[in-house]
All heavy atoms as a GROMACS GRO file, in nm:
protein
  609
    1MET      N    1   1.966  31.199   4.726
    1MET     CA    2   1.967  31.110   4.849
    1MET      C    3   1.942  30.964   4.810
    1MET      O    4   1.863  30.944   4.739
    1MET     CB    5   1.858  31.169   4.939
    1MET     CG    6   1.845  31.105   5.073
    1MET     SD    7   1.978  31.178   5.168
    1MET     CE    8   1.912  31.195   5.328
    2LEU      N    9   2.020  30.881   4.870
    2LEU     CA   10   1.996  30.737   4.839
    2LEU      C   11   1.894  30.684   4.942
    2LEU      O   12   1.885  30.697   5.061
    2LEU     CB   13   2.123  30.661   4.868
    2LEU     CG   14   2.247  30.702   4.769
    2LEU    CD1   15   2.377  30.636   4.809
    2LEU    CD2   16   2.215  30.698   4.637
    3THR      N   17   1.818  30.572   4.881
    3THR     CA   18   1.732  30.500   4.976
    3THR      C   19   1.814  30.398   5.054
    3THR      O   20   1.932  30.376   5.025
    3THR     CB   21   1.633  30.419   4.885
    3THR    OG1   22   1.700  30.316   4.822
    3THR    CG2   23   1.557  30.505   4.789
    4SER      N   24   1.755  30.353   5.160
    4SER     CA   25   1.819  30.248   5.253
    4SER      C   26   1.872  30.137   5.154
    4SER      O   27   1.991  30.093   5.176
    4SER     CB   28   1.722  30.197   5.361
    4SER     OG   29   1.693  30.299   5.440
    5TYR      N   30   1.793  30.088   5.074
    5TYR     CA   31   1.842  29.977   4.984
    5TYR      C   32   1.951  30.017   4.900
    5TYR      O   33   2.057  29.949   4.894
    5TYR     CB   34   1.723  29.939   4.886
    5TYR     CG   35   1.769  29.838   4.778
    5TYR    CD1   36   1.794  29.699   4.818
    5TYR    CD2   37   1.788  29.879   4.661
    5TYR    CE1   38   1.841  29.612   4.732
    5TYR    CE2   39   1.840  29.783   4.566
    5TYR     CZ   40   1.864  29.654   4.606
    5TYR     OH   41   1.908  29.560   4.500
    6GLU      N   42   1.956  30.143   4.831
    6GLU     CA   43   2.060  30.178   4.744
    6GLU      C   44   2.185  30.200   4.830
    6GLU      O   45   2.296  30.171   4.783
    6GLU     CB   46   2.026  30.319   4.693
    6GLU     CG   47   1.911  30.307   4.565
    6GLU     CD   48   1.866  30.443   4.524
    6GLU    OE1   49   1.869  30.540   4.615
    6GLU    OE2   50   1.823  30.455   4.409
    7PHE      N   51   2.173  30.247   4.950
    7PHE     CA   52   2.295  30.279   5.031
    7PHE      C   53   2.364  30.144   5.067
    7PHE      O   54   2.486  30.146   5.081
    7PHE     CB   55   2.249  30.351   5.167
    7PHE     CG   56   2.362  30.397   5.246
    7PHE    CD1   57   2.440  30.504   5.208
    7PHE    CD2   58   2.407  30.321   5.364
    7PHE    CE1   59   2.544  30.545   5.287
    7PHE    CE2   60   2.518  30.367   5.440
    7PHE     CZ   61   2.580  30.474   5.395
    8GLY      N   62   2.288  30.030   5.064
    8GLY     CA   63   2.355  29.909   5.102
    8GLY      C   64   2.404  29.831   4.989
    8GLY      O   65   2.467  29.726   5.005
    9THR      N   66   2.398  29.895   4.867
    9THR     CA   67   2.448  29.831   4.741
    9THR      C   68   2.590  29.894   4.709
    9THR      O   69   2.633  29.987   4.773
    9THR     CB   70   2.352  29.851   4.631
    9THR    OG1   71   2.361  29.990   4.586
    9THR    CG2   72   2.216  29.800   4.650
   10PRO      N   73   2.648  29.840   4.609
   10PRO     CA   74   2.782  29.904   4.582
   10PRO      C   75   2.774  30.048   4.529
   10PRO      O   76   2.865  30.125   4.552
   10PRO     CB   77   2.812  29.809   4.449
   10PRO     CG   78   2.755  29.679   4.481
   10PRO     CD   79   2.626  29.707   4.543
   11LEU      N   80   2.649  30.090   4.489
   11LEU     CA   81   2.630  30.230   4.459
   11LEU      C   82   2.656  30.308   4.584
   11LEU      O   83   2.720  30.421   4.568
   11LEU     CB   84   2.488  30.248   4.407
   11LEU     CG   85   2.444  30.395   4.381
   11LEU    CD1   86   2.528  30.460   4.284
   11LEU    CD2   87   2.303  30.415   4.358
   12GLY      N   88   2.607  30.267   4.690
   12GLY     CA   89   2.625  30.351   4.821
   12GLY      C   90   2.774  30.354   4.862
   12GLY      O   91   2.820  30.465   4.893
   13ARG      N   92   2.837  30.249   4.832
   13ARG     CA   93   2.986  30.260   4.861
   13ARG      C   94   3.053  30.349   4.768
   13ARG      O   95   3.150  30.421   4.801
   13ARG     CB   96   3.054  30.122   4.853
   13ARG     CG   97   3.196  30.113   4.869
   13ARG     CD   98   3.233  30.134   5.021
   13ARG     NE   99   3.377  30.139   5.033
   13ARG     CZ  100   3.442  30.199   5.123
   13ARG    NH1  101   3.370  30.260   5.213
   13ARG    NH2  102   3.563  30.201   5.135
   14ARG      N  103   3.006  30.353   4.638
   14ARG     CA  104   3.085  30.432   4.535
   14ARG      C  105   3.051  30.575   4.562
   14ARG      O  106   3.152  30.661   4.550
   14ARG     CB  107   3.017  30.395   4.400
   14ARG     CG  108   3.080  30.475   4.273
   14ARG     CD  109   3.216  30.423   4.258
   14ARG     NE  110   3.272  30.495   4.148
   14ARG     CZ  111   3.405  30.548   4.132
   14ARG    NH1  112   3.488  30.523   4.232
   14ARG    NH2  113   3.437  30.613   4.032
   15VAL      N  114   2.933  30.611   4.612
   15VAL     CA  115   2.917  30.760   4.637
   15VAL      C  116   3.004  30.801   4.761
   15VAL      O  117   3.062  30.912   4.755
   15VAL     CB  118   2.754  30.778   4.675
   15VAL    CG1  119   2.739  30.915   4.738
   15VAL    CG2  120   2.674  30.760   4.556
   16TYR      N  121   3.018  30.712   4.852
   16TYR     CA  122   3.111  30.753   4.969
   16TYR      C  123   3.255  30.769   4.911
   16TYR      O  124   3.331  30.854   4.953
   16TYR     CB  125   3.107  30.640   5.077
   16TYR     CG  126   3.187  30.691   5.199
   16TYR    CD1  127   3.150  30.788   5.290
   16TYR    CD2  128   3.326  30.634   5.206
   16TYR    CE1  129   3.242  30.822   5.392
   16TYR    CE2  130   3.404  30.679   5.310
   16TYR     CZ  131   3.360  30.770   5.397
   16TYR     OH  132   3.438  30.802   5.499
   17ASP      N  133   3.297  30.675   4.838
   17ASP     CA  134   3.441  30.679   4.771
   17ASP      C  135   3.456  30.806   4.696
   17ASP      O  136   3.568  30.863   4.702
   17ASP     CB  137   3.466  30.560   4.675
   17ASP     CG  138   3.476  30.427   4.741
   17ASP    OD1  139   3.503  30.425   4.868
   17ASP    OD2  140   3.454  30.328   4.686
   18LEU      N  141   3.358  30.849   4.625
   18LEU     CA  142   3.375  30.969   4.537
   18LEU      C  143   3.379  31.107   4.633
   18LEU      O  144   3.449  31.188   4.616
   18LEU     CB  145   3.252  30.998   4.441
   18LEU     CG  146   3.246  30.896   4.328
   18LEU    CD1  147   3.113  30.907   4.254
   18LEU    CD2  148   3.367  30.906   4.232
   19ARG      N  149   3.294  31.093   4.748
   19ARG     CA  150   3.301  31.201   4.843
   19ARG      C  151   3.443  31.205   4.907
   19ARG      O  152   3.498  31.311   4.923
   19ARG     CB  153   3.190  31.176   4.945
   19ARG     CG  154   3.182  31.284   5.052
   19ARG     CD  155   3.070  31.254   5.147
   19ARG     NE  156   3.043  31.368   5.237
   19ARG     CZ  157   3.099  31.391   5.356
   19ARG    NH1  158   3.218  31.331   5.380
   19ARG    NH2  159   3.066  31.495   5.430
   20HIS      N  160   3.495  31.094   4.942
   20HIS     CA  161   3.629  31.074   5.015
   20HIS      C  162   3.733  31.135   4.921
   20HIS      O  163   3.815  31.211   4.964
   20HIS     CB  164   3.654  30.933   5.051
   20HIS     CG  165   3.781  30.911   5.120
   20HIS    ND1  166   3.799  30.948   5.252
   20HIS    CD2  167   3.894  30.872   5.072
   20HIS    CE1  168   3.913  30.925   5.283
   20HIS    NE2  169   3.973  30.872   5.173
   21THR      N  170   3.716  31.094   4.793
   21THR     CA  171   3.819  31.153   4.693
   21THR      C  172   3.812  31.304   4.686
   21THR      O  173   3.921  31.374   4.676
   21THR     CB  174   3.799  31.077   4.562
   21THR    OG1  175   3.823  30.941   4.570
   21THR    CG2  176   3.895  31.139   4.460
   22CYS      N  177   3.694  31.358   4.672
   22CYS     CA  178   3.667  31.500   4.656
   22CYS      C  179   3.727  31.578   4.785
   22CYS      O  180   3.804  31.671   4.754
   22CYS     CB  181   3.517  31.529   4.639
   22CYS     SG  182   3.488  31.690   4.623
   23LEU      N  183   3.702  31.530   4.897
   23LEU     CA  184   3.747  31.600   5.017
   23LEU      C  185   3.892  31.587   5.025
   23LEU      O  186   3.958  31.697   5.062
   23LEU     CB  187   3.684  31.535   5.142
   23LEU     CG  188   3.523  31.554   5.155
   23LEU    CD1  189   3.478  31.505   5.282
   23LEU    CD2  190   3.472  31.700   5.123
   24THR      N  191   3.948  31.480   4.984
   24THR     CA  192   4.091  31.463   4.995
   24THR      C  193   4.162  31.551   4.898
   24THR      O  194   4.262  31.616   4.919
   24THR     CB  195   4.130  31.325   4.969
   24THR    OG1  196   4.082  31.232   5.064
   24THR    CG2  197   4.279  31.294   4.970
   25ASN      N  198   4.110  31.569   4.783
   25ASN     CA  199   4.162  31.658   4.670
   25ASN      C  200   4.151  31.811   4.716
   25ASN      O  201   4.256  31.868   4.691
   25ASN     CB  202   4.087  31.651   4.542
   25ASN     CG  203   4.124  31.509   4.478
   25ASN    OD1  204   4.224  31.445   4.500
   25ASN    ND2  205   4.037  31.465   4.373
   26TRP      N  206   4.044  31.843   4.779
   26TRP     CA  207   4.026  31.986   4.826
   26TRP      C  208   4.139  32.014   4.926
   26TRP      O  209   4.203  32.117   4.923
   26TRP     CB  210   3.888  31.998   4.885
   26TRP     CG  211   3.781  32.011   4.792
   26TRP    CD1  212   3.784  32.030   4.652
   26TRP    CD2  213   3.647  32.004   4.818
   26TRP    NE1  214   3.658  32.037   4.603
   26TRP    CE2  215   3.567  32.024   4.698
   26TRP    CE3  216   3.560  31.978   4.937
   26TRP    CZ2  217   3.432  32.013   4.689
   26TRP    CZ3  218   3.427  31.982   4.927
   26TRP    CH2  219   3.352  32.006   4.813
   27LEU      N  220   4.160  31.919   5.022
   27LEU     CA  221   4.261  31.937   5.127
   27LEU      C  222   4.395  31.951   5.068
   27LEU      O  223   4.478  32.030   5.099
   27LEU     CB  224   4.249  31.829   5.234
   27LEU     CG  225   4.127  31.834   5.317
   27LEU    CD1  226   4.118  31.712   5.398
   27LEU    CD2  227   4.140  31.961   5.417
   28ASN      N  228   4.433  31.848   4.961
   28ASN     CA  229   4.560  31.848   4.907
   28ASN      C  230   4.580  31.969   4.822
   28ASN      O  231   4.694  32.017   4.786
   28ASN     CB  232   4.583  31.722   4.818
   28ASN     CG  233   4.620  31.603   4.920
   28ASN    OD1  234   4.696  31.624   5.000
   28ASN    ND2  235   4.571  31.482   4.878
   29ALA      N  236   4.470  32.030   4.764
   29ALA     CA  237   4.473  32.155   4.689
   29ALA      C  238   4.508  32.273   4.777
   29ALA      O  239   4.535  32.382   4.728
   29ALA     CB  240   4.360  32.171   4.603
   30GLY      N  241   4.501  32.262   4.906
   30GLY     CA  242   4.524  32.373   4.997
   30GLY      C  243   4.412  32.441   5.051
   30GLY      O  244   4.411  32.553   5.116
   31VAL      N  245   4.290  32.396   5.030
   31VAL     CA  246   4.168  32.459   5.079
   31VAL      C  247   4.167  32.436   5.230
   31VAL      O  248   4.198  32.328   5.280
   31VAL     CB  249   4.045  32.396   5.023
   31VAL    CG1  250   3.916  32.458   5.084
   31VAL    CG2  251   4.039  32.414   4.869
   32PRO      N  252   4.158  32.543   5.305
   32PRO     CA  253   4.158  32.536   5.445
   32PRO      C  254   4.062  32.426   5.517
   32PRO      O  255   3.949  32.412   5.459
   32PRO     CB  256   4.131  32.669   5.504
   32PRO     CG  257   4.160  32.760   5.386
   32PRO     CD  258   4.124  32.682   5.259
   33PRO      N  259   4.105  32.343   5.607
   33PRO     CA  260   4.020  32.238   5.662
   33PRO      C  261   3.892  32.302   5.714
   33PRO      O  262   3.782  32.232   5.703
   33PRO     CB  263   4.106  32.195   5.775
   33PRO     CG  264   4.250  32.209   5.732
   33PRO     CD  265   4.247  32.342   5.668
   34ALA      N  266   3.884  32.415   5.767
   34ALA     CA  267   3.757  32.476   5.808
   34ALA      C  268   3.658  32.488   5.708
   34ALA      O  269   3.536  32.468   5.723
   34ALA     CB  270   3.773  32.604   5.883
   35THR      N  271   3.713  32.530   5.579
   35THR     CA  272   3.623  32.555   5.476
   35THR      C  273   3.584  32.408   5.412
   35THR      O  274   3.458  32.396   5.394
   35THR     CB  275   3.703  32.633   5.354
   35THR    OG1  276   3.749  32.753   5.411
   35THR    CG2  277   3.610  32.656   5.224
   36VAL      N  278   3.673  32.323   5.397
   36VAL     CA  279   3.630  32.184   5.355
   36VAL      C  280   3.532  32.121   5.452
   36VAL      O  281   3.426  32.063   5.402
   36VAL     CB  282   3.756  32.104   5.349
   36VAL    CG1  283   3.715  31.951   5.305
   36VAL    CG2  284   3.853  32.152   5.232
   37ALA      N  285   3.553  32.129   5.576
   37ALA     CA  286   3.445  32.089   5.686
   37ALA      C  287   3.315  32.156   5.651
   37ALA      O  288   3.211  32.073   5.649
   37ALA     CB  289   3.498  32.103   5.818
   38GLU      N  290   3.305  32.278   5.639
   38GLU     CA  291   3.185  32.340   5.617
   38GLU      C  292   3.118  32.299   5.486
   38GLU      O  293   2.989  32.259   5.493
   38GLU     CB  294   3.201  32.499   5.608
   38GLU     CG  295   3.077  32.575   5.579
   38GLU     CD  296   3.097  32.723   5.566
   38GLU    OE1  297   3.209  32.770   5.604
   38GLU    OE2  298   3.005  32.797   5.524
   39TRP      N  299   3.191  32.287   5.379
   39TRP     CA  300   3.127  32.242   5.253
   39TRP      C  301   3.084  32.098   5.266
   39TRP      O  302   2.988  32.059   5.206
   39TRP     CB  303   3.243  32.244   5.142
   39TRP     CG  304   3.275  32.386   5.102
   39TRP    CD1  305   3.210  32.499   5.134
   39TRP    CD2  306   3.389  32.419   5.011
   39TRP    NE1  307   3.286  32.610   5.078
   39TRP    CE2  308   3.387  32.555   4.997
   39TRP    CE3  309   3.496  32.345   4.953
   39TRP    CZ2  310   3.495  32.626   4.933
   39TRP    CZ3  311   3.583  32.404   4.883
   39TRP    CH2  312   3.568  32.562   4.875
   40ALA      N  313   3.152  32.011   5.346
   40ALA     CA  314   3.116  31.871   5.363
   40ALA      C  315   3.011  31.846   5.471
   40ALA      O  316   2.956  31.742   5.478
   40ALA     CB  317   3.241  31.793   5.390
   41GLY      N  318   2.976  31.944   5.549
   41GLY     CA  319   2.886  31.929   5.655
   41GLY      C  320   2.942  31.849   5.768
   41GLY      O  321   2.869  31.788   5.830
   42ASN      N  322   3.067  31.868   5.790
   42ASN     CA  323   3.147  31.801   5.901
   42ASN      C  324   3.193  31.913   5.994
   42ASN      O  325   3.207  32.032   5.953
   42ASN     CB  326   3.260  31.726   5.860
   42ASN     CG  327   3.216  31.593   5.783
   42ASN    OD1  328   3.228  31.589   5.661
   42ASN    ND2  329   3.174  31.497   5.856
   43SER      N  330   3.236  31.866   6.113
   43SER     CA  331   3.308  31.957   6.201
   43SER      C  332   3.451  31.935   6.166
   43SER      O  333   3.492  31.837   6.092
   43SER     CB  334   3.298  31.924   6.340
   43SER     OG  335   3.348  31.790   6.377
   44VAL      N  336   3.540  32.027   6.199
   44VAL     CA  337   3.690  32.028   6.164
   44VAL      C  338   3.753  31.903   6.237
   44VAL      O  339   3.822  31.828   6.171
   44VAL     CB  340   3.762  32.157   6.199
   44VAL    CG1  341   3.906  32.142   6.186
   44VAL    CG2  342   3.708  32.270   6.116
   45PRO      N  343   3.717  31.879   6.358
   45PRO     CA  344   3.778  31.761   6.417
   45PRO      C  345   3.746  31.625   6.355
   45PRO      O  346   3.829  31.541   6.337
   45PRO     CB  347   3.719  31.765   6.575
   45PRO     CG  348   3.695  31.905   6.604
   45PRO     CD  349   3.646  31.954   6.462
   46VAL      N  350   3.616  31.609   6.312
   46VAL     CA  351   3.571  31.498   6.244
   46VAL      C  352   3.644  31.489   6.098
   46VAL      O  353   3.693  31.380   6.070
   46VAL     CB  354   3.418  31.484   6.232
   46VAL    CG1  355   3.381  31.383   6.120
   46VAL    CG2  356   3.351  31.468   6.350
   47LEU      N  357   3.657  31.594   6.031
   47LEU     CA  358   3.723  31.599   5.898
   47LEU      C  359   3.871  31.560   5.930
   47LEU      O  360   3.913  31.472   5.851
   47LEU     CB  361   3.714  31.737   5.847
   47LEU     CG  362   3.783  31.753   5.713
   47LEU    CD1  363   3.690  31.712   5.592
   47LEU    CD2  364   3.833  31.888   5.694
   48LEU      N  365   3.935  31.614   6.009
   48LEU     CA  366   4.079  31.598   6.033
   48LEU      C  367   4.110  31.454   6.088
   48LEU      O  368   4.207  31.387   6.050
   48LEU     CB  369   4.141  31.691   6.129
   48LEU     CG  370   4.147  31.834   6.068
   48LEU    CD1  371   4.211  31.930   6.156
   48LEU    CD2  372   4.226  31.834   5.930
   49SER      N  373   4.012  31.395   6.171
   49SER     CA  374   4.034  31.267   6.222
   49SER      C  375   4.025  31.160   6.103
   49SER      O  376   4.089  31.049   6.109
   49SER     CB  377   3.929  31.234   6.323
   49SER     OG  378   3.802  31.211   6.276
   50THR      N  379   3.959  31.200   5.996
   50THR     CA  380   3.948  31.109   5.882
   50THR      C  381   4.037  31.128   5.774
   50THR      O  382   4.104  31.043   5.712
   50THR     CB  383   3.804  31.114   5.823
   50THR    OG1  384   3.701  31.080   5.922
   50THR    CG2  385   3.791  31.016   5.710
   51TYR      N  386   4.063  31.258   5.752
   51TYR     CA  387   4.145  31.291   5.624
   51TYR      C  388   4.287  31.348   5.649
   51TYR      O  389   4.352  31.366   5.557
   51TYR     CB  390   4.068  31.399   5.547
   51TYR     CG  391   3.941  31.344   5.494
   51TYR    CD1  392   3.818  31.369   5.561
   51TYR    CD2  393   3.936  31.262   5.377
   51TYR    CE1  394   3.692  31.324   5.522
   51TYR    CE2  395   3.810  31.216   5.333
   51TYR     CZ  396   3.692  31.237   5.408
   51TYR     OH  397   3.581  31.181   5.355
   52ALA      N  398   4.321  31.371   5.773
   52ALA     CA  399   4.455  31.432   5.790
   52ALA      C  400   4.568  31.353   5.739
   52ALA      O  401   4.665  31.394   5.690
   52ALA     CB  402   4.479  31.458   5.951
   53ARG      N  403   4.563  31.213   5.754
   53ARG     CA  404   4.663  31.132   5.696
   53ARG      C  405   4.656  31.118   5.557
   53ARG      O  406   4.741  31.057   5.486
   53ARG     CB  407   4.646  30.996   5.758
   53ARG     CG  408   4.523  30.916   5.731
   53ARG     CD  409   4.518  30.784   5.811
   53ARG     NE  410   4.385  30.727   5.815
   53ARG     CZ  411   4.281  30.762   5.885
   53ARG    NH1  412   4.283  30.854   5.961
   53ARG    NH2  413   4.154  30.703   5.860
   54CYS      N  414   4.560  31.174   5.478
   54CYS     CA  415   4.543  31.173   5.334
   54CYS      C  416   4.614  31.292   5.274
   54CYS      O  417   4.626  31.289   5.152
   54CYS     CB  418   4.400  31.175   5.303
   54CYS     SG  419   4.315  31.024   5.356
   55VAL      N  420   4.647  31.403   5.340
   55VAL     CA  421   4.702  31.512   5.305
   55VAL      C  422   4.842  31.498   5.261
   55VAL      O  423   4.924  31.438   5.338
   55VAL     CB  424   4.690  31.633   5.400
   55VAL    CG1  425   4.755  31.760   5.334
   55VAL    CG2  426   4.545  31.664   5.422
   56ASP      N  427   4.880  31.532   5.139
   56ASP     CA  428   5.018  31.502   5.091
   56ASP      C  429   5.065  31.608   4.989
   56ASP      O  430   4.976  31.660   4.922
   56ASP     CB  431   5.023  31.361   5.018
   56ASP     CG  432   5.152  31.315   4.978
   56ASP    OD1  433   5.243  31.338   5.055
   56ASP    OD2  434   5.167  31.259   4.886
   57GLY      N  435   5.186  31.629   4.986
   57GLY     CA  436   5.246  31.716   4.889
   57GLY      C  437   5.239  31.868   4.913
   57GLY      O  438   5.284  31.943   4.829
   58GLN      N  439   5.203  31.907   5.041
   58GLN     CA  440   5.201  32.049   5.069
   58GLN      C  441   5.324  32.096   5.148
   58GLN      O  442   5.339  32.220   5.157
   58GLN     CB  443   5.079  32.077   5.157
   58GLN     CG  444   4.948  32.059   5.085
   58GLN     CD  445   4.828  32.096   5.171
   58GLN    OE1  446   4.841  32.151   5.274
   58GLN    NE2  447   4.716  32.062   5.119
   59LEU      N  448   5.409  32.005   5.180
   59LEU     CA  449   5.518  32.059   5.258
   59LEU      C  450   5.606  32.158   5.197
   59LEU      O  451   5.646  32.262   5.272
   59LEU     CB  452   5.607  31.930   5.305
   59LEU     CG  453   5.721  31.962   5.414
   59LEU    CD1  454   5.653  32.015   5.537
   59LEU    CD2  455   5.786  31.830   5.448
   60PRO      N  456   5.649  32.154   5.072
   60PRO     CA  457   5.729  32.255   5.017
   60PRO      C  458   5.671  32.397   5.009
   60PRO      O  459   5.727  32.492   5.044
   60PRO     CB  460   5.768  32.211   4.869
   60PRO     CG  461   5.745  32.072   4.874
   60PRO     CD  462   5.638  32.038   4.986
   61ASP      N  463   5.531  32.387   4.993
   61ASP     CA  464   5.457  32.517   4.994
   61ASP      C  465   5.442  32.576   5.128
   61ASP      O  466   5.462  32.693   5.153
   61ASP     CB  467   5.321  32.501   4.927
   61ASP     CG  468   5.245  32.630   4.921
   61ASP    OD1  469   5.298  32.731   4.869
   61ASP    OD2  470   5.125  32.644   4.977
   62LEU      N  471   5.422  32.491   5.224
   62LEU     CA  472   5.409  32.527   5.373
   62LEU      C  473   5.543  32.588   5.415
   62LEU      O  474   5.543  32.688   5.483
   62LEU     CB  475   5.370  32.419   5.457
   62LEU     CG  476   5.224  32.366   5.429
   62LEU    CD1  477   5.202  32.246   5.509
   62LEU    CD2  478   5.123  32.477   5.456
   63LYS      N  479   5.659  32.536   5.386
   63LYS     CA  480   5.787  32.576   5.421
   63LYS      C  481   5.816  32.725   5.357
   63LYS      O  482   5.869  32.805   5.437
   63LYS     CB  483   5.899  32.478   5.380
   63LYS     CG  484   5.908  32.356   5.464
   63LYS     CD  485   6.007  32.265   5.418
   63LYS     CE  486   6.028  32.148   5.497
   63LYS     NZ  487   6.144  32.057   5.445
   64ARG      N  488   5.782  32.735   5.235
   64ARG     CA  489   5.801  32.859   5.175
   64ARG      C  490   5.712  32.970   5.229
   64ARG      O  491   5.752  33.078   5.264
   64ARG     CB  492   5.749  32.849   5.022
   64ARG     CG  493   5.775  32.975   4.939
   64ARG     CD  494   5.717  32.973   4.801
   64ARG     NE  495   5.571  32.922   4.797
   64ARG     CZ  496   5.470  32.997   4.830
   64ARG    NH1  497   5.489  33.124   4.859
   64ARG    NH2  498   5.353  32.942   4.818
   65ARG      N  499   5.584  32.935   5.275
   65ARG     CA  500   5.497  33.029   5.335
   65ARG      C  501   5.554  33.064   5.467
   65ARG      O  502   5.541  33.184   5.504
   65ARG     CB  503   5.353  32.977   5.339
   65ARG     CG  504   5.291  32.967   5.208
   65ARG     CD  505   5.167  32.893   5.206
   65ARG     NE  506   5.062  32.956   5.281
   65ARG     CZ  507   4.942  32.901   5.312
   65ARG    NH1  508   4.910  32.796   5.265
   65ARG    NH2  509   4.860  32.973   5.385
   66ILE      N  510   5.606  32.977   5.551
   66ILE     CA  511   5.666  33.002   5.672
   66ILE      C  512   5.786  33.098   5.671
   66ILE      O  513   5.798  33.190   5.737
   66ILE     CB  514   5.696  32.868   5.748
   66ILE    CG1  515   5.570  32.807   5.799
   66ILE    CG2  516   5.788  32.900   5.875
   66ILE    CD1  517   5.596  32.671   5.842
   67GLU      N  518   5.861  33.063   5.578
   67GLU     CA  519   5.983  33.149   5.549
   67GLU      C  520   5.945  33.291   5.502
   67GLU      O  521   6.011  33.399   5.560
   67GLU     CB  522   6.080  33.088   5.449
   67GLU     CG  523   6.148  32.954   5.497
   67GLU     CD  524   6.217  32.893   5.378
   67GLU    OE1  525   6.223  32.933   5.257
   67GLU    OE2  526   6.273  32.784   5.416
   68GLN      N  527   5.849  33.307   5.420
   68GLN     CA  528   5.806  33.442   5.384
   68GLN      C  529   5.744  33.520   5.503
   68GLN      O  530   5.757  33.633   5.507
   68GLN     CB  531   5.694  33.428   5.259
   68GLN     CG  532   5.764  33.386   5.143
   68GLN     CD  533   5.678  33.383   5.023
   68GLN    OE1  534   5.550  33.365   5.038
   68GLN    NE2  535   5.728  33.382   4.905
   69ALA      N  536   5.676  33.442   5.576
   69ALA     CA  537   5.607  33.515   5.694
   69ALA      C  538   5.710  33.578   5.788
   69ALA      O  539   5.680  33.662   5.863
   69ALA     CB  540   5.513  33.420   5.766
   70GLY      N  541   5.828  33.508   5.795
   70GLY     CA  542   5.932  33.559   5.885
   70GLY      C  543   6.015  33.667   5.842
   70GLY      O  544   6.086  33.738   5.904
   71GLU      N  545   5.989  33.711   5.707
   71GLU     CA  546   6.059  33.821   5.647
   71GLU      C  547   5.986  33.951   5.674
   71GLU      O  548   5.876  33.980   5.634
   71GLU     CB  549   6.060  33.803   5.497
   71GLU     CG  550   6.157  33.681   5.451
   71GLU     CD  551   6.153  33.653   5.301
   71GLU    OE1  552   6.106  33.736   5.228
   71GLU    OE2  553   6.194  33.549   5.266
   72LEU      N  554   6.050  34.038   5.761
   72LEU     CA  555   5.995  34.152   5.802
   72LEU      C  556   6.044  34.265   5.700
   72LEU      O  557   6.155  34.264   5.656
   72LEU     CB  558   6.024  34.195   5.940
   72LEU     CG  559   5.970  34.090   6.046
   72LEU    CD1  560   6.026  34.141   6.179
   72LEU    CD2  561   5.816  34.085   6.034
   73PRO      N  562   5.967  34.371   5.671
   73PRO     CA  563   6.020  34.477   5.584
   73PRO      C  564   6.112  34.562   5.659
   73PRO      O  565   6.115  34.568   5.774
   73PRO     CB  566   5.894  34.544   5.556
   73PRO     CG  567   5.795  34.520   5.666
   73PRO     CD  568   5.822  34.381   5.712
   74ASP      N  569   6.205  34.614   5.580
   74ASP     CA  570   6.306  34.700   5.632
   74ASP      C  571   6.242  34.834   5.671
   74ASP      O  572   6.196  34.920   5.588
   74ASP     CB  573   6.413  34.727   5.528
   74ASP     CG  574   6.535  34.807   5.582
   74ASP    OD1  575   6.530  34.843   5.700
   74ASP    OD2  576   6.611  34.838   5.491
   75PRO      N  577   6.252  34.873   5.803
   75PRO     CA  578   6.185  34.997   5.838
   75PRO      C  579   6.245  35.128   5.772
   75PRO      O  580   6.172  35.221   5.760
   75PRO     CB  581   6.206  35.001   5.996
   75PRO     CG  582   6.251  34.865   6.037
   75PRO     CD  583   6.307  34.803   5.909
   76ALA      N  584   6.358  35.117   5.746
   76ALA     CA  585   6.430  35.235   5.676
   76ALA      C  586   6.377  35.254   5.551
   76ALA      O  587   6.363  35.366   5.501
   76ALA     CB  588   6.586  35.213   5.676
   77ALA      N  589   6.346  35.153   5.480
   77ALA     CA  590   6.296  35.147   5.334
   77ALA      C  591   6.149  35.206   5.343
   77ALA      O  592   6.106  35.279   5.247
   77ALA     CB  593   6.288  35.016   5.268
   78ALA      N  594   6.082  35.183   5.449
   78ALA     CA  595   5.926  35.238   5.459
   78ALA      C  596   5.920  35.385   5.488
   78ALA      O  597   5.832  35.441   5.446
   78ALA     CB  598   5.870  35.158   5.570
   79THR      N  599   6.031  35.447   5.535
   79THR     CA  600   6.025  35.590   5.563
   79THR      C  601   6.078  35.670   5.449
   79THR      O  602   6.063  35.787   5.440
   79THR     CB  603   6.102  35.620   5.701
   79THR    OG1  604   6.233  35.570   5.675
   79THR    CG2  605   6.039  35.565   5.815
   80GLY      N  606   6.149  35.610   5.355
   80GLY     CA  607   6.213  35.670   5.249
   80GLY      C  608   6.132  35.742   5.155
   80GLY      O  609   6.107  35.838   5.115
   0.00000   0.00000   0.00000
């Protein structure tokens, strides 16, 4: 925990920068926002209002997951 004096120095800013980087990295790694919010001690709306525009690089994986979710098993193969 930083003192009031420490928080007002460049050290305080650096700690916040490191936190911001960490949360952004977790979101970009695909950790669900609800989990990141819990770990960070934030609510999901607060987390997303700050970090949603920082999420990058997940579109190909999300498209693949959506396509796979739409693939239903063949019922005839299940009874065989």
